[in-house]
Every structure is written in structure tokens, then in C-alpha cells.
Backbone as CSV, one residue per row, in Angstrom:
resi,resn,N_x,N_y,N_z,CA_x,CA_y,CA_z,C_x,C_y,C_z
1,MET,29.155,28.796,93.478,30.012,27.678,93.146,31.329,28.227,92.597
2,PRO,32.463,27.687,93.029,33.753,28.131,92.502,33.868,27.834,91.010
3,SER,34.660,28.667,90.321,34.847,28.451,88.885,36.332,28.523,88.525
4,LEU,36.677,27.774,87.502,38.034,27.693,86.972,37.973,28.029,85.496
5,LEU,38.838,28.920,85.037,38.946,29.250,83.618,40.250,28.685,83.085
6,VAL,40.158,27.895,82.020,41.329,27.342,81.351,41.455,28.046,80.003
7,ILE,42.612,28.686,79.765,42.866,29.374,78.496,44.010,28.653,77.802
8,ASP,43.707,28.051,76.660,44.705,27.324,75.873,44.227,27.271,74.438
9,ASP,45.145,27.380,73.486,44.753,27.364,72.078,44.684,25.957,71.486
10,GLU,44.964,24.939,72.280,44.880,23.550,71.826,43.547,22.941,72.273
11,PRO,42.668,22.614,71.329,41.356,22.062,71.703,41.450,20.796,72.555
12,ASN,42.432,19.939,72.290,42.563,18.703,73.066,42.925,18.983,74.523
13,VAL,43.740,19.998,74.754,44.095,20.376,76.121,42.865,20.917,76.841
14,LEU,42.111,21.778,76.177,40.894,22.317,76.784,39.915,21.207,77.143
15,TYR,39.738,20.273,76.224,38.814,19.166,76.461,39.272,18.326,77.658
16,SER,40.558,18.006,77.697,41.093,17.188,78.789,40.963,17.893,80.135
17,MET,41.299,19.171,80.167,41.193,19.928,81.414,39.737,20.030,81.868
18,GLU,38.846,20.307,80.931,37.434,20.436,81.279,36.901,19.124,81.851
19,LYS,37.184,18.015,81.191,36.702,16.717,81.656,37.379,16.301,82.957
20,GLY,38.640,16.647,83.121,39.374,16.265,84.321,38.959,17.031,85.562
21,PHE,38.623,18.302,85.408,38.291,19.144,86.557,36.795,19.282,86.820
22,GLN,35.954,19.016,85.828,34.515,19.215,85.971,33.957,18.356,87.104
23,SER,33.166,18.982,87.956,32.501,18.265,89.036,31.274,19.051,89.470
24,ASP,30.514,18.463,90.384,29.340,19.162,90.910,29.742,20.356,91.762
25,ALA,31.007,20.371,92.211,31.476,21.441,93.097,32.290,22.508,92.381
26,LEU,32.493,22.374,91.052,33.335,23.313,90.309,32.798,23.514,88.904
27,THR,32.711,24.766,88.494,32.355,25.104,87.117,33.647,25.344,86.356
28,VAL,33.814,24.666,85.212,35.005,24.839,84.396,34.627,25.603,83.132
29,LEU,35.297,26.738,82.922,35.109,27.569,81.734,36.345,27.418,80.861
30,THR,36.188,27.525,79.547,37.339,27.411,78.655,37.336,28.523,77.621
31,ALA,38.546,28.882,77.174,38.726,29.877,76.114,39.952,29.505,75.300
32,GLN,39.894,29.718,73.985,41.007,29.378,73.108,41.923,30.555,72.811
33,THR,41.533,31.758,73.167,42.379,32.923,72.922,42.501,33.746,74.198
34,GLY,43.596,34.469,74.300,43.791,35.319,75.463,43.099,36.651,75.319
35,ALA,43.364,37.318,74.204,42.861,38.683,74.015,41.350,38.733,73.905
36,GLY,40.783,37.820,73.160,39.339,37.854,72.960,38.581,37.179,74.076
37,ALA,38.388,35.909,73.920,37.531,35.155,74.831,38.061,35.114,76.257
38,GLY,39.348,34.925,76.425,39.919,34.807,77.766,39.709,36.035,78.618
39,LEU,40.118,37.187,78.122,39.973,38.427,78.888,38.506,38.798,79.093
40,GLU,37.680,38.540,78.092,36.247,38.822,78.226,35.627,37.943,79.309
41,MET,35.984,36.659,79.327,35.431,35.754,80.338,35.883,36.140,81.741
42,ILE,37.120,36.600,81.853,37.624,37.017,83.160,36.818,38.209,83.672
43,GLU,36.520,39.157,82.791,35.752,40.334,83.194,34.295,39.992,83.499
44,GLN,33.696,39.114,82.689,32.277,38.810,82.834,32.000,37.756,83.902
45,GLN,32.781,36.689,83.912,32.514,35.556,84.794,33.228,35.635,86.139
46,ARG,34.337,36.397,86.202,35.136,36.534,87.428,35.489,35.170,88.037
47,PRO,36.246,34.319,87.293,36.582,32.992,87.820,37.454,33.084,89.064
48,ASP,37.394,32.049,89.875,38.183,31.998,91.103,39.642,31.655,90.825
49,ALA,39.898,30.930,89.740,41.265,30.558,89.364,41.360,30.467,87.846
50,VAL,42.579,30.656,87.336,42.826,30.590,85.890,44.039,29.710,85.642
51,ILE,43.899,28.767,84.709,45.039,28.015,84.190,45.308,28.594,82.814
52,LEU,46.523,29.060,82.609,46.839,29.858,81.428,48.041,29.284,80.689
53,ASP,47.866,29.004,79.401,48.963,28.568,78.546,49.889,29.759,78.301
54,VAL,51.181,29.520,78.308,52.138,30.611,78.095,52.156,31.037,76.629
55,ARG,52.016,30.084,75.729,52.036,30.392,74.294,50.641,30.249,73.712
56,LEU,50.033,31.369,73.433,48.718,31.383,72.802,48.854,31.879,71.373
57,SER,47.860,31.611,70.555,47.939,31.986,69.147,47.840,33.490,68.920
58,ASP,47.173,34.211,69.815,46.941,35.634,69.577,47.805,36.561,70.428
59,MET,48.299,36.072,71.555,49.156,36.898,72.411,49.859,35.997,73.413
60,SER,50.846,36.516,74.069,51.575,35.754,75.064,50.708,35.544,76.303
61,GLY,50.775,34.349,76.859,50.077,34.091,78.101,50.586,34.970,79.235
62,LEU,51.848,35.349,79.170,52.401,36.250,80.182,51.777,37.636,80.090
63,ASP,51.463,38.074,78.874,50.766,39.355,78.706,49.360,39.285,79.294
64,VAL,48.691,38.156,79.080,47.366,37.975,79.666,47.484,38.010,81.187
65,PHE,48.468,37.310,81.719,48.683,37.290,83.166,48.881,38.697,83.722
66,ASP,49.699,39.483,83.036,49.938,40.859,83.492,48.659,41.676,83.510
67,ARG,47.750,41.416,82.564,46.513,42.195,82.490,45.490,41.774,83.539
68,ILE,45.532,40.519,83.956,44.521,40.048,84.919,45.012,40.065,86.353
69,ARG,46.304,40.162,86.530,46.889,40.130,87.871,46.505,41.389,88.632
70,PRO,46.025,41.211,89.860,45.693,42.404,90.658,46.966,43.149,91.023
71,ASP,46.885,44.451,91.108,48.048,45.276,91.458,48.397,45.161,92.909
């Protein structure tokens, strides 16, 4: 089943995205930090797509993007 990871430090945004995208055909994963939970979930779960907030509490979303982007 395809999976989507949403990384955002706002709980209301995570909740809205999870409820909006959740379906029988898609698994929605969420993380509130880039460095900790976000990067760990990307390595462990290997989501098919990521929605990433640019401003996170622990690091820039652009830094997370640079780390997960394939070369």
C-alpha cells in the first residue's frame, strides 16, 4: 500500500492532513520534527511521498529535504 509522510510541527496541521488523506488505499504517517521522527520514519518506513513544512521547530524543512533527496 502506498504511504505518505507529513512532517509539520503544528499538531492541527498534522491532524488535518492525516484525516484529509487517510483512506483504504493510502497509509498516512506523521512526524512533528525533522531531525528526529521525520528522518527516522523516512529511513524505517520508506514512504512513497513526503509533505514537508519549510519551518520546523528543530531544523529547516529545506535541510530535511536536502538529506532525503536522492542524488
